[in-house]
ZADO-1210 file (C-alpha; in nm, 4 decimals, padded with zeros to 6 digits):
<atoms>
<atom x="00.0014" y="-00.0096" z="-00.0206" code="MET" pos="1"/>
<atom x="00.1290" y="00.3533" z="-00.0673" code="ARG" pos="2"/>
<atom x="00.1340" y="00.6463" z="00.0590" code="ALA" pos="3"/>
<atom x="-00.1396" y="00.8855" z="-00.0606" code="PRO" pos="4"/>
<atom x="-00.0622" y="01.0151" z="-00.3826" code="ARG" pos="5"/>
<atom x="-00.1244" y="01.4334" z="-00.4971" code="LYS" pos="6"/>
<atom x="-00.4390" y="01.4961" z="-00.6899" code="ASN" pos="7"/>
<atom x="-00.3127" y="01.5735" z="-01.0647" code="ARG" pos="8"/>
<atom x="-00.5305" y="01.8877" z="-01.0685" code="ASN" pos="9"/>
<atom x="-00.5035" y="02.0549" z="-00.7471" code="SER" pos="10"/>
<atom x="-00.2004" y="01.9320" z="-00.6048" code="GLY" pos="11"/>
<atom x="-00.4384" y="01.8478" z="-00.2770" code="VAL" pos="12"/>
<atom x="-00.3509" y="01.4935" z="-00.0939" code="LEU" pos="13"/>
<atom x="-00.5730" y="01.2524" z="-00.1984" code="LEU" pos="14"/>
<atom x="-00.6301" y="01.1854" z="00.1831" code="ALA" pos="15"/>
<atom x="-00.7642" y="01.4776" z="00.2341" code="SER" pos="16"/>
<atom x="-01.1706" y="01.5442" z="00.2908" code="VAL" pos="17"/>
<atom x="-01.3263" y="01.1939" z="00.1916" code="ALA" pos="18"/>
<atom x="-01.1379" y="01.0091" z="00.4549" code="LEU" pos="19"/>
<atom x="-01.2965" y="01.1722" z="00.6702" code="LEU" pos="20"/>
<atom x="-01.6303" y="01.1103" z="00.5985" code="LEU" pos="21"/>
<atom x="-01.5317" y="00.7588" z="00.7038" code="SER" pos="22"/>
<atom x="-01.4546" y="00.5943" z="00.4045" code="VAL" pos="23"/>
<atom x="-01.8220" y="00.5374" z="00.2862" code="GLY" pos="24"/>
<atom x="-02.0016" y="00.5074" z="00.6042" code="ARG" pos="25"/>
<atom x="-02.2878" y="00.6743" z="00.7184" code="SER" pos="26"/>
<atom x="-02.2626" y="00.8212" z="01.0526" code="PRO" pos="27"/>
<atom x="-02.5597" y="00.5486" z="01.1356" code="ALA" pos="28"/>
<atom x="-02.3484" y="00.2565" z="01.0039" code="GLN" pos="29"/>
<atom x="-02.1456" y="00.1157" z="01.2714" code="PRO" pos="30"/>
<atom x="-01.7659" y="00.0549" z="01.2183" code="GLU" pos="31"/>
<atom x="-01.8056" y="-00.3009" z="01.2898" code="ASP" pos="32"/>
<atom x="-02.0464" y="-00.3754" z="01.0086" code="ARG" pos="33"/>
<atom x="-01.9250" y="-00.5803" z="00.7289" code="PRO" pos="34"/>
<atom x="-01.7831" y="-00.4275" z="00.4322" code="LEU" pos="35"/>
<atom x="-02.0389" y="-00.4096" z="00.1415" code="ARG" pos="36"/>
<atom x="-01.7461" y="-00.4162" z="-00.1748" code="ILE" pos="37"/>
<atom x="-01.9311" y="-00.4692" z="-00.5729" code="ILE" pos="38"/>
<atom x="-01.7062" y="-00.5536" z="-00.8668" code="ALA" pos="39"/>
<atom x="-01.7864" y="-00.4771" z="-01.2328" code="PHE" pos="40"/>
<atom x="-01.6654" y="-00.6364" z="-01.5331" code="GLY" pos="41"/>
<atom x="-01.7934" y="-00.6860" z="-01.9248" code="ALA" pos="42"/>
<atom x="-01.7842" y="-01.0244" z="-01.9161" code="HIS" pos="43"/>
<atom x="-01.8794" y="-01.3232" z="-01.6860" code="PRO" pos="44"/>
<atom x="-01.4829" y="-01.3977" z="-01.6415" code="ASP" pos="45"/>
<atom x="-01.3616" y="-01.0332" z="-01.6012" code="ASP" pos="46"/>
<atom x="-01.3875" y="-00.9825" z="-01.2273" code="CYS" pos="47"/>
<atom x="-01.3023" y="-01.3264" z="-01.1410" code="GLU" pos="48"/>
<atom x="-00.9408" y="-01.2627" z="-01.3125" code="ILE" pos="49"/>
<atom x="-00.9054" y="-00.9473" z="-01.1552" code="LYS" pos="50"/>
<atom x="-01.0404" y="-00.9820" z="-00.8179" code="ALA" pos="51"/>
<atom x="-01.1122" y="-01.3468" z="-00.7155" code="GLY" pos="52"/>
<atom x="-00.8756" y="-01.3917" z="-00.4989" code="GLY" pos="53"/>
<atom x="-00.9333" y="-01.0295" z="-00.2556" code="VAL" pos="54"/>
<atom x="-01.3090" y="-01.1169" z="-00.3097" code="ALA" pos="55"/>
<atom x="-01.2482" y="-01.4332" z="-00.1547" code="ALA" pos="56"/>
<atom x="-01.0454" y="-01.3054" z="00.1365" code="LEU" pos="57"/>
<atom x="-01.3282" y="-01.0322" z="00.2360" code="TRP" pos="58"/>
<atom x="-01.5651" y="-01.3281" z="00.2137" code="ALA" pos="59"/>
<atom x="-01.3528" y="-01.4890" z="00.4844" code="ALA" pos="60"/>
<atom x="-01.3830" y="-01.2597" z="00.7132" code="ARG" pos="61"/>
<atom x="-01.7726" y="-01.2405" z="00.6768" code="GLY" pos="62"/>
<atom x="-01.7899" y="-00.9301" z="00.4598" code="HIS" pos="63"/>
<atom x="-02.0136" y="-00.9023" z="00.1510" code="LYS" pos="64"/>
<atom x="-01.9117" y="-00.9260" z="-00.2687" code="VAL" pos="65"/>
<atom x="-02.0951" y="-00.8932" z="-00.5052" code="LYS" pos="66"/>
<atom x="-01.9664" y="-00.9575" z="-00.8840" code="PHE" pos="67"/>
<atom x="-02.1416" y="-00.8161" z="-01.1883" code="VAL" pos="68"/>
<atom x="-02.0881" y="-00.8519" z="-01.5197" code="SER" pos="69"/>
<atom x="-02.2166" y="-00.6195" z="-01.7675" code="LEU" pos="70"/>
<atom x="-02.2721" y="-00.8460" z="-02.0421" code="THR" pos="71"/>
<atom x="-02.3690" y="-01.2059" z="-02.0745" code="ASN" pos="72"/>
<atom x="-02.0979" y="-01.3346" z="-02.2835" code="GLY" pos="73"/>
<atom x="-02.2962" y="-01.4955" z="-02.5710" code="ASP" pos="74"/>
<atom x="-02.0298" y="-01.4540" z="-02.7952" code="ILE" pos="75"/>
<atom x="-01.7035" y="-01.5183" z="-02.6499" code="GLY" pos="76"/>
<atom x="-01.6602" y="-01.8611" z="-02.8253" code="HIS" pos="77"/>
<atom x="-01.5732" y="-02.0743" z="-03.1381" code="PHE" pos="78"/>
<atom x="-01.8131" y="-02.3397" z="-03.1719" code="ALA" pos="79"/>
<atom x="-02.1411" y="-02.1876" z="-02.9960" code="MET" pos="80"/>
<atom x="-02.3095" y="-01.8578" z="-02.9588" code="ALA" pos="81"/>
<atom x="-02.6162" y="-01.6945" z="-02.8253" code="GLY" pos="82"/>
<atom x="-02.8846" y="-01.7869" z="-02.5127" code="GLY" pos="83"/>
<atom x="-02.7034" y="-02.1349" z="-02.4693" code="GLU" pos="84"/>
<atom x="-02.3731" y="-01.9876" z="-02.4700" code="LEU" pos="85"/>
<atom x="-02.4923" y="-01.7119" z="-02.2377" code="ALA" pos="86"/>
<atom x="-02.6560" y="-01.9695" z="-01.9976" code="LEU" pos="87"/>
<atom x="-02.3657" y="-02.1621" z="-02.0221" code="ARG" pos="88"/>
<atom x="-02.1226" y="-01.8667" z="-01.8808" code="ARG" pos="89"/>
<atom x="-02.3883" y="-01.7280" z="-01.6082" code="THR" pos="90"/>
<atom x="-02.3773" y="-02.1076" z="-01.4714" code="ALA" pos="91"/>
<atom x="-02.0302" y="-02.0843" z="-01.4491" code="GLU" pos="92"/>
<atom x="-01.9595" y="-01.7571" z="-01.2672" code="VAL" pos="93"/>
<atom x="-02.2734" y="-01.9179" z="-01.0036" code="GLN" pos="94"/>
<atom x="-02.0379" y="-02.2114" z="-00.9673" code="ALA" pos="95"/>
<atom x="-01.7019" y="-01.9542" z="-00.8852" code="CYS" pos="96"/>
<atom x="-01.9296" y="-01.7708" z="-00.6314" code="ALA" pos="97"/>
<atom x="-01.9988" y="-02.0585" z="-00.4825" code="ARG" pos="98"/>
<atom x="-01.6186" y="-02.1354" z="-00.4686" code="ILE" pos="99"/>
<atom x="-01.5570" y="-01.7547" z="-00.3307" code="LEU" pos="100"/>
<atom x="-01.8223" y="-01.7603" z="-00.0784" code="GLY" pos="101"/>
<atom x="-01.9999" y="-01.4577" z="-00.2503" code="ILE" pos="102"/>
<atom x="-02.3070" y="-01.2952" z="-00.5176" code="GLU" pos="103"/>
<atom x="-02.2820" y="-01.2739" z="-00.8637" code="THR" pos="104"/>
<atom x="-02.5022" y="-01.1335" z="-01.1536" code="VAL" pos="105"/>
<atom x="-02.4629" y="-01.1050" z="-01.4811" code="VAL" pos="106"/>
<atom x="-02.6657" y="-00.8735" z="-01.6934" code="LEU" pos="107"/>
<atom x="-02.8551" y="-00.9477" z="-01.9718" code="ASP" pos="108"/>
<atom x="-02.6791" y="-00.6991" z="-02.2223" code="ASN" pos="109"/>
<atom x="-02.5435" y="-00.8739" z="-02.5879" code="HIS" pos="110"/>
<atom x="-02.1228" y="-00.9479" z="-02.5677" code="ASP" pos="111"/>
<atom x="-01.9632" y="-00.6856" z="-02.8054" code="GLY" pos="112"/>
<atom x="-02.2661" y="-00.4442" z="-02.7912" code="GLU" pos="113"/>
<atom x="-02.1983" y="-00.2161" z="-02.4366" code="LEU" pos="114"/>
<atom x="-02.2584" y="00.0916" z="-02.4872" code="MET" pos="115"/>
<atom x="-02.2185" y="00.3883" z="-02.1910" code="PRO" pos="116"/>
<atom x="-02.5564" y="00.5239" z="-02.2666" code="THR" pos="117"/>
<atom x="-02.7862" y="00.7032" z="-02.0272" code="LEU" pos="118"/>
<atom x="-03.0115" y="00.3698" z="-01.9235" code="ASP" pos="119"/>
<atom x="-02.6880" y="00.1746" z="-01.8665" code="ASN" pos="120"/>
<atom x="-02.5223" y="00.4418" z="-01.5922" code="ARG" pos="121"/>
<atom x="-02.8484" y="00.4163" z="-01.4398" code="LYS" pos="122"/>
<atom x="-02.8514" y="00.0671" z="-01.4031" code="VAL" pos="123"/>
<atom x="-02.4424" y="00.0389" z="-01.2676" code="VAL" pos="124"/>
<atom x="-02.5671" y="00.3641" z="-01.0206" code="ALA" pos="125"/>
<atom x="-02.8627" y="00.1414" z="-00.9263" code="ARG" pos="126"/>
<atom x="-02.6842" y="-00.1760" z="-00.8506" code="LEU" pos="127"/>
<atom x="-02.4075" y="00.0300" z="-00.6480" code="ILE" pos="128"/>
<atom x="-02.7086" y="00.1924" z="-00.4343" code="ARG" pos="129"/>
<atom x="-02.8683" y="-00.1079" z="-00.3598" code="GLU" pos="130"/>
<atom x="-02.5451" y="-00.3269" z="-00.2529" code="TRP" pos="131"/>
<atom x="-02.4723" y="-00.0057" z="00.0093" code="GLN" pos="132"/>
<atom x="-02.1171" y="-00.0346" z="-00.1371" code="ALA" pos="133"/>
<atom x="-01.7785" y="00.1040" z="00.0707" code="ASP" pos="134"/>
<atom x="-01.5620" y="-00.0019" z="-00.2114" code="VAL" pos="135"/>
<atom x="-01.6237" y="-00.0347" z="-00.6226" code="VAL" pos="136"/>
<atom x="-01.4070" y="-00.2589" z="-00.8992" code="LEU" pos="137"/>
<atom x="-01.4008" y="-00.1549" z="-01.2081" code="CYS" pos="138"/>
<atom x="-01.1588" y="-00.1889" z="-01.4959" code="PRO" pos="139"/>
<atom x="-00.9636" y="00.1097" z="-01.6301" code="ARG" pos="140"/>
<atom x="-01.0967" y="00.2852" z="-01.9290" code="PRO" pos="141"/>
<atom x="-00.7721" y="00.1968" z="-02.1356" code="ASN" pos="142"/>
<atom x="-00.8191" y="-00.1361" z="-02.2712" code="ASP" pos="143"/>
<atom x="-00.8436" y="-00.3284" z="-02.6242" code="TYR" pos="144"/>
<atom x="-01.1838" y="-00.4620" z="-02.5894" code="HIS" pos="145"/>
<atom x="-01.4470" y="-00.1949" z="-02.6315" code="PRO" pos="146"/>
<atom x="-01.7404" y="-00.3889" z="-02.3364" code="ASP" pos="147"/>
<atom x="-01.3787" y="-00.3176" z="-02.0938" code="HIS" pos="148"/>
<atom x="-01.3682" y="00.0337" z="-02.1587" code="ARG" pos="149"/>
<atom x="-01.7475" y="00.1309" z="-02.1830" code="TYR" pos="150"/>
<atom x="-01.7830" y="-00.0592" z="-01.8181" code="THR" pos="151"/>
<atom x="-01.5177" y="00.1520" z="-01.7235" code="ALA" pos="152"/>
<atom x="-01.7007" y="00.4657" z="-01.8241" code="ILE" pos="153"/>
<atom x="-02.0182" y="00.3587" z="-01.6925" code="LEU" pos="154"/>
<atom x="-01.8781" y="00.2864" z="-01.3531" code="VAL" pos="155"/>
<atom x="-01.6765" y="00.6186" z="-01.3533" code="GLN" pos="156"/>
<atom x="-01.9704" y="00.8196" z="-01.4711" code="ASP" pos="157"/>
<atom x="-02.1679" y="00.6346" z="-01.1550" code="ALA" pos="158"/>
<atom x="-01.9127" y="00.7477" z="-00.8791" code="ALA" pos="159"/>
<atom x="-02.0324" y="01.0844" z="-00.8064" code="PHE" pos="160"/>
<atom x="-02.4112" y="01.0460" z="-00.9346" code="MET" pos="161"/>
<atom x="-02.4694" y="00.7542" z="-00.6655" code="VAL" pos="162"/>
<atom x="-02.4850" y="01.0106" z="-00.4019" code="THR" pos="163"/>
<atom x="-02.7243" y="01.3005" z="-00.5778" code="VAL" pos="164"/>
<atom x="-03.0540" y="01.2288" z="-00.4631" code="PRO" pos="165"/>
<atom x="-03.2567" y="01.3087" z="-00.7627" code="PHE" pos="166"/>
<atom x="-03.0846" y="01.0841" z="-00.9811" code="PHE" pos="167"/>
<atom x="-03.2281" y="00.7241" z="-00.9945" code="THR" pos="168"/>
<atom x="-03.4577" y="00.8599" z="-00.6766" code="PRO" pos="169"/>
<atom x="-03.6128" y="00.5023" z="-00.7157" code="ASP" pos="170"/>
<atom x="-03.3443" y="00.3910" z="-00.4928" code="THR" pos="171"/>
<atom x="-03.1914" y="00.6310" z="-00.2318" code="PRO" pos="172"/>
<atom x="-02.8757" y="00.7915" z="-00.2606" code="ARG" pos="173"/>
<atom x="-02.5098" y="00.6785" z="-00.0791" code="LEU" pos="174"/>
<atom x="-02.4482" y="00.9697" z="00.1909" code="PRO" pos="175"/>
<atom x="-02.1124" y="00.9069" z="00.1033" code="VAL" pos="176"/>
<atom x="-01.9416" y="00.8417" z="-00.2055" code="ASN" pos="177"/>
<atom x="-01.7714" y="00.4787" z="-00.2161" code="PRO" pos="178"/>
<atom x="-01.4146" y="00.4488" z="-00.2734" code="VAL" pos="179"/>
<atom x="-01.3586" y="00.3279" z="-00.6607" code="PHE" pos="180"/>
<atom x="-01.0754" y="00.1217" z="-00.7407" code="LEU" pos="181"/>
<atom x="-00.9046" y="-00.0139" z="-01.0855" code="TYR" pos="182"/>
<atom x="-00.8331" y="-00.3718" z="-01.1625" code="TYR" pos="183"/>
<atom x="-00.4565" y="-00.3935" z="-01.3196" code="SER" pos="184"/>
<atom x="-00.3724" y="-00.4378" z="-01.6199" code="ASP" pos="185"/>
<atom x="-00.0684" y="-00.4267" z="-01.9372" code="ARG" pos="186"/>
<atom x="-00.1705" y="-00.0898" z="-02.0878" code="PHE" pos="187"/>
<atom x="00.0639" y="00.1899" z="-02.1161" code="GLU" pos="188"/>
<atom x="-00.1163" y="00.4549" z="-02.3200" code="LYS" pos="189"/>
<atom x="-00.2354" y="00.7369" z="-02.2287" code="PRO" pos="190"/>
<atom x="-00.1143" y="00.6502" z="-01.9095" code="ASN" pos="191"/>
<atom x="-00.0143" y="00.2878" z="-01.7247" code="PRO" pos="192"/>
<atom x="-00.1748" y="00.1381" z="-01.4357" code="PHE" pos="193"/>
<atom x="-00.0173" y="00.2634" z="-01.1009" code="ASP" pos="194"/>
<atom x="-00.1009" y="00.0259" z="-00.8172" code="ALA" pos="195"/>
<atom x="-00.2046" y="00.1805" z="-00.4737" code="ASP" pos="196"/>
<atom x="-00.2925" y="-00.1739" z="-00.3173" code="VAL" pos="197"/>
<atom x="-00.1317" y="-00.4289" z="-00.3870" code="VAL" pos="198"/>
<atom x="-00.2853" y="-00.7613" z="-00.2084" code="VAL" pos="199"/>
<atom x="-00.1263" y="-01.1238" z="-00.1340" code="GLY" pos="200"/>
<atom x="-00.3639" y="-01.4004" z="-00.1908" code="ILE" pos="201"/>
<atom x="-00.1705" y="-01.6734" z="-00.1681" code="ASP" pos="202"/>
<atom x="-00.3893" y="-01.8170" z="00.1516" code="ASP" pos="203"/>
<atom x="-00.6943" y="-01.8114" z="-00.1109" code="VAL" pos="204"/>
<atom x="-00.4833" y="-01.8945" z="-00.4129" code="ALA" pos="205"/>
<atom x="-00.6193" y="-02.2173" z="-00.4549" code="GLU" pos="206"/>
<atom x="-00.9516" y="-02.1310" z="-00.4653" code="LYS" pos="207"/>
<atom x="-00.8791" y="-01.9275" z="-00.7573" code="LYS" pos="208"/>
<atom x="-00.7578" y="-02.1598" z="-00.9635" code="TRP" pos="209"/>
<atom x="-01.0411" y="-02.3860" z="-00.8772" code="ASP" pos="210"/>
<atom x="-01.2802" y="-02.0700" z="-01.0295" code="CYS" pos="211"/>
<atom x="-01.0479" y="-02.0521" z="-01.3296" code="MET" pos="212"/>
<atom x="-01.0921" y="-02.3951" z="-01.3890" code="ALA" pos="213"/>
<atom x="-01.4989" y="-02.3531" z="-01.3193" code="ALA" pos="214"/>
<atom x="-01.4785" y="-02.0709" z="-01.5853" code="LEU" pos="215"/>
<atom x="-01.4340" y="-02.4640" z="-01.8538" code="ARG" pos="216"/>
<atom x="-01.5534" y="-02.2308" z="-02.1683" code="SER" pos="217"/>
<atom x="-01.3358" y="-01.9489" z="-02.1441" code="GLN" pos="218"/>
<atom x="-01.0147" y="-02.0879" z="-02.0229" code="PHE" pos="219"/>
<atom x="-01.0016" y="-02.4496" z="-02.1547" code="SER" pos="220"/>
<atom x="-01.2409" y="-02.3966" z="-02.4553" code="GLU" pos="221"/>
<atom x="-01.2056" y="-02.0263" z="-02.6126" code="TRP" pos="222"/>
<atom x="-00.9014" y="-01.9066" z="-02.4719" code="ASN" pos="223"/>
<atom x="-00.6989" y="-02.2019" z="-02.5732" code="ALA" pos="224"/>
<atom x="-00.8558" y="-02.2050" z="-02.9324" code="TRP" pos="225"/>
<atom x="-00.8125" y="-01.8363" z="-02.9989" code="HIS" pos="226"/>
<atom x="-00.3924" y="-01.8845" z="-02.9069" code="ALA" pos="227"/>
<atom x="-00.3905" y="-02.1990" z="-03.1045" code="GLY" pos="228"/>
<atom x="-00.3175" y="-02.4304" z="-02.8308" code="VAL" pos="229"/>
<atom x="-00.6561" y="-02.5757" z="-02.7710" code="LEU" pos="230"/>
<atom x="-00.4898" y="-02.9134" z="-02.8877" code="ASP" pos="231"/>
<atom x="-00.2891" y="-02.8941" z="-02.5696" code="GLN" pos="232"/>
<atom x="-00.5691" y="-02.8892" z="-02.3054" code="VAL" pos="233"/>
<atom x="-00.5801" y="-03.1776" z="-02.1166" code="PRO" pos="234"/>
<atom x="-00.8412" y="-03.4454" z="-02.1178" code="ALA" pos="235"/>
<atom x="-00.8340" y="-03.5617" z="-01.7564" code="GLU" pos="236"/>
<atom x="-01.0069" y="-03.3237" z="-01.5106" code="GLU" pos="237"/>
<atom x="-00.7195" y="-03.2522" z="-01.2533" code="ALA" pos="238"/>
<atom x="-00.4469" y="-03.1931" z="-01.5535" code="ALA" pos="239"/>
<atom x="-00.6845" y="-03.0015" z="-01.7159" code="ARG" pos="240"/>
<atom x="-00.7517" y="-02.7632" z="-01.3899" code="ARG" pos="241"/>
<atom x="-00.3593" y="-02.7492" z="-01.2918" code="GLN" pos="242"/>
<atom x="-00.2912" y="-02.6260" z="-01.6623" code="TRP" pos="243"/>
<atom x="-00.5540" y="-02.3300" z="-01.6187" code="VAL" pos="244"/>
<atom x="-00.4020" y="-02.2585" z="-01.2727" code="ALA" pos="245"/>
<atom x="-00.0467" y="-02.2750" z="-01.4275" code="ALA" pos="246"/>
<atom x="-00.1767" y="-01.9679" z="-01.6565" code="GLN" pos="247"/>
<atom x="-00.3171" y="-01.7616" z="-01.3877" code="PHE" pos="248"/>
<atom x="-00.0090" y="-01.8373" z="-01.1433" code="GLN" pos="249"/>
<atom x="00.2247" y="-01.7056" z="-01.4172" code="ALA" pos="250"/>
<atom x="00.0193" y="-01.3580" z="-01.4073" code="ARG" pos="251"/>
<atom x="-00.0515" y="-01.2957" z="-01.0587" code="ASP" pos="252"/>
<atom x="00.2820" y="-01.4330" z="-00.9459" code="ALA" pos="253"/>
<atom x="00.3786" y="-01.1415" z="-01.1548" code="ALA" pos="254"/>
<atom x="00.1528" y="-00.8927" z="-01.0230" code="THR" pos="255"/>
<atom x="00.3195" y="-00.9894" z="-00.6571" code="ALA" pos="256"/>
<atom x="00.7076" y="-00.9395" z="-00.8093" code="ASP" pos="257"/>
<atom x="00.6160" y="-00.6393" z="-00.9786" code="ARG" pos="258"/>
<atom x="00.4481" y="-00.4416" z="-00.6748" code="TRP" pos="259"/>
<atom x="00.7051" y="-00.5932" z="-00.4058" code="ARG" pos="260"/>
<atom x="00.7747" y="-00.3103" z="-00.2468" code="GLU" pos="261"/>
<atom x="00.4471" y="-00.2404" z="-00.1493" code="LEU" pos="262"/>
<atom x="00.3772" y="-00.5971" z="-00.0082" code="LEU" pos="263"/>
<atom x="00.6379" y="-00.5543" z="00.2316" code="ILE" pos="264"/>
<atom x="00.5085" y="-00.1900" z="00.2877" code="ARG" pos="265"/>
<atom x="00.1609" y="-00.3624" z="00.3613" code="ALA" pos="266"/>
<atom x="00.2226" y="-00.6219" z="00.5759" code="TYR" pos="267"/>
<atom x="00.5137" y="-00.7712" z="00.8111" code="ASP" pos="268"/>
<atom x="00.8336" y="-00.6871" z="00.5969" code="PRO" pos="269"/>
<atom x="00.9315" y="-01.1275" z="00.5862" code="ALA" pos="270"/>
<atom x="00.5838" y="-01.1857" z="00.4455" code="ARG" pos="271"/>
<atom x="00.5525" y="-00.9363" z="00.1969" code="GLY" pos="272"/>
<atom x="00.8503" y="-01.0571" z="00.0668" code="ARG" pos="273"/>
<atom x="00.7368" y="-01.4183" z="00.0848" code="ALA" pos="274"/>
<atom x="00.4090" y="-01.3764" z="-00.1139" code="PHE" pos="275"/>
<atom x="00.4271" y="-01.5742" z="-00.4282" code="ARG" pos="276"/>
<atom x="00.1236" y="-01.4198" z="-00.6044" code="TYR" pos="277"/>
<atom x="-00.1292" y="-01.1142" z="-00.5886" code="ALA" pos="278"/>
<atom x="-00.3880" y="-00.8983" z="-00.7027" code="GLU" pos="279"/>
<atom x="-00.3260" y="-00.4846" z="-00.7281" code="ALA" pos="280"/>
<atom x="-00.5624" y="-00.1869" z="-00.7411" code="PHE" pos="281"/>
<atom x="-00.5127" y="00.1900" z="-00.8314" code="GLU" pos="282"/>
<atom x="-00.7764" y="00.4332" z="-00.6471" code="ILE" pos="283"/>
<atom x="-00.9845" y="00.5799" z="-00.8737" code="CYS" pos="284"/>
<atom x="-01.0079" y="00.9633" z="-00.8091" code="GLU" pos="285"/>
<atom x="-01.3638" y="01.0115" z="-00.8982" code="TYR" pos="286"/>
<atom x="-01.4652" y="00.8445" z="-00.5744" code="GLY" pos="287"/>
<atom x="-01.3914" y="00.8954" z="-00.1884" code="SER" pos="288"/>
<atom x="-00.9997" y="00.9579" z="-00.1549" code="GLN" pos="289"/>
<atom x="-00.8907" y="00.7062" z="00.1113" code="PRO" pos="290"/>
<atom x="-00.5865" y="00.7544" z="00.3795" code="SER" pos="291"/>
<atom x="-00.3400" y="00.4950" z="00.4385" code="PRO" pos="292"/>
<atom x="-00.5080" y="00.4049" z="00.7890" code="ASP" pos="293"/>
<atom x="-00.8594" y="00.4095" z="00.5894" code="ALA" pos="294"/>
<atom x="-00.7326" y="00.1571" z="00.2897" code="LEU" pos="295"/>
<atom x="-00.6366" y="-00.0725" z="00.6024" code="ARG" pos="296"/>
<atom x="-01.0081" y="-00.0660" z="00.7555" code="ARG" pos="297"/>
<atom x="-01.1502" y="-00.1442" z="00.3221" code="LEU" pos="298"/>
<atom x="-00.8570" y="-00.4207" z="00.2973" code="PHE" pos="299"/>
<atom x="-00.8532" y="-00.5611" z="00.6286" code="PRO" pos="300"/>
<atom x="-00.5622" y="-00.8290" z="00.5656" code="PHE" pos="301"/>
<atom x="-00.2366" y="-00.5853" z="00.6269" code="PHE" pos="302"/>
<atom x="-00.0234" y="-00.6241" z="00.9121" code="GLU" pos="303"/>
</atoms>
């Protein structure tokens, strides 16, 4: 976890006023109530890839996590599409939710056709309000896939509006803006991902790998076919699970190595050096701006 960065526009520390409002909690909400986290992805697998580990850690401590896919993923395959695939992918993320101990929902928008419309912004705002979120996770807006980009735009555009009384007035406003954070990514332009929070996930890594293996249509079929390695996917179930797990072990190990200093800073130094796998997040400037102490309340895993 890094020290608060300065606001790029004003030079004021990010940690100023919003902490302040008790990090997304209204005065009526007790400090010991479970945290409420909602994560948005474009497709039924995006949240699981980027935040499956931290979701399992929150859930294991009694906090409430919901994953939302803004599309049904109905073209994400080489041999099937439409309703059949949408139902299959929904069943896969439901299996993931059981593994991770969270809730999940898949919206019935077509894969590849998500647009940053006012109606969709209202849907996102209502979901955040209904969940009474303390933390909102989403992709960054620079990405190769239009659905990923527009998911980011929709969540960003809802960030302030969730506090506005007469925007979607059928759902009560949040008294305090949640903390919004971006998932990690590899994109460099117009600006690279810059982690503020890095969470070691070794304690729940096996749950994450089980989740990835449960997303069979994606990581044993579609992605393997797209990469030209479909013939390398093992037929035997345990071997297939390990084959899928190895791909995500490499990704999450690279995240831990890239942000090693933040792990050492956030945890006991020896433990920070020992983590093999991690997930990383960057604070979005559009939500509440938490101090390091506030982040430790929202990410209650650090020493």
